[in-house]
N, C-alpha and C positions, 0 to 999 in steps of 0.2 A: 385471530388465526390459531387454529389449532398448535399447540405447542409444539407437536411433532412438525409441522409446517414451517414454524417459525424459525425452529433450530436448525433444519436443513437449509435456509435460507442464510441463517447468519455464519460471519467469517469461523466462527469457532467450530460449528456444524461441517462447513467442508474442512476444517482441519481433522475433525474426528472420524470424518470418511475417508481422507486420505491416508489415514494410519489403518482402518480398517481393511481398503482396498489396496493397501501399498502401492499408491501410485503418488504424483506429486499434485499439491493443493489446484495446480492450477488445470489440472484433468478432472475436478469435480465442479461439475456446472449444475448448481441447484436452480436454475430456473432458466423459461423459453428467452430470457430478455436479449441474450446474444442473438439469436434468429430474429426479433424484432427489430435488433439495432439493425441488424446487417440488412433485413428488408429497408428499412427507412433509409441507409444509406446507400442502395441500390436504386431506390425509385426517386429519390431525391437528387443523387449527386451524378451517378452514371447514367440510369437510362434517360433522365430529364432531357439531358442537352442532345440527344438523338430525338427525342420526339418534337414533331411539329405542331402545334395548336392544340397540345396535350394528349393528341390520339396515339392509338395503342401502336407498338412496334410489332410489324411481323415476324410470327415464330422464328423465321430462317436468320433474319438480321436479329434478332434479341440471342441467340444462338452465337452467331457469329461475333458479336460484341463480348457476349461472357467469356467464350474461349480465347480470343486476340486482343481484347482492349482491357477488361474488368478484372478476369483472374489472375493475368500476368501482372498487376498492380496492387494486389492484395497482397499474393506471396511475396513480392519484393518487400512490402509493408512489413509482413512477418518475419522475413530475413532479417531489415533493418534492426527487430525488435529483440531476436537471438542475440544479434551481435553486442545490442548495449545489453544486455543481461549477462553476454560473457565478461564485457568489459567492466561491467559493475561488478561481476564477481571477483575477478583478477584484483581492482582496486582495492574490496575489501579483504582478500587474500593477503595483499601483503600489507596493509594497512595491520591487521589481528597477528602479523607475523607468521604467517604462512598456514595458519588455523582455518580451517571453514566453519565457521561457529555454529551454522544451524545444526550441521551435519554432526558434530563434536556434542551438541545439548542432546540429539535424539540417542548418540550411543552413550551418553553419561546416563539416560534413565531409559534405556535397551528394557532392563530387568524388573522395570515399575509395571504396573499395572496399565492396560490402555487408558483406563478411566484416570489414573493419577497423571497419567502423560497428559491428558487431553486439558484436566485441570491446571497444570503448570503450564502449557506451552502458550500461551498469551502472553505471558510475561516478555517484555520486550530485551531486545538486545542494546546496547550502547557502549561506548567508549569512550575517552577522553583525551586529550594529548596531556603527556605525562607534567609539562611544564604551565597549563591551563588547569589541571587538575589541583595541582601545588597552590597556584594562586587563588583559585577560588574556593577550595575544599570547605571550607567552613559554611558558604552560601549553598554548596552544592548540599552538601550533608543536613542542613538544616531544609532544603526543599523535597527533599528526600523521606528525611524523619517526619515531617509535619505532614508529607502526602497533598502535597500542594498541586500538584499536577493532575489533571482531571481531564475529562472527556477525549481521551485519545483516542485517534482513530484514524484511518488512511483515508485523506481526501482523493486521493487519486493512485494509480501503481507507482507513483514515486514521490509521494509526499505525504509526510505524517502530521496531523494539526494536533494542537493539544489548548488549554489553559493553564496557567499558571497563576495564583492567588498571588494578592500584593501583603506587604509586612503587616498591613491591618487585620489580615487574618489569623495574627498571635494573641490579639487583643481583644478583636470583636467577632460574633459569631452571628455570621449573614450580612449582608449589604456591603459587603468589601469590595475592592475593584479584582476582576479577573483580567489577565491580559492573556489574548490568543498569540501563539506562538505557530511556525512551521518549520520543518525540519524537512530536507529533499536527499535523495538517495543520489543526487549529484554534487552534494557538498555547499550548496545554499543554504540560511536558514534567517528567519526574520521572526523578530517579537514587537509590539507593539508599546512594551512598557518605556517608561522615561529613560530609562538607564540604557537600553538597547539605542535608543534615539540620540543619547548622548556619548554613543561610541564605548561607554565605560562596562558594558557585559550586557546579559540578560537575565 
């Protein structure tokens, strides 16, 4: 693919576009995948149950179903998503001491150029419970300074996945074990490392 197309489809490309357009990143839709996905759901989930022997629906019946059955369900689902987003924001707000972290970061670097902003925006936001931080300070520092975390990405809108290298990475180049881990925005986390399985940490 051309570089411009690849950049446009990437998450960083969406972030850059949202800054230039002055809208939220959710408002930047880089592909027609959402239309294709909706078309598939419309045919396989909604319209399919009204068809008999695979016959096409009459246009008046299709319009009636769209207005009275299908669209109300879609809007209800979107309303639930908005409610969840609001709940999530209020939860993080209280955990961050009343500070909205993404907004604060934007204000902190608002004097920077747009290029500098987009180069730095991909850095993740995270915090630990103070008691947990003190207990695992050495291990956390070791993981971060040795850049053990890799392949960090959003698996879905609510889950961040990554891999973390084992201690063998400190003494051996290549061939050491990496453990997949998942962190969710609703408070759950999981790691495949033995320490996590034994309940002593991750």
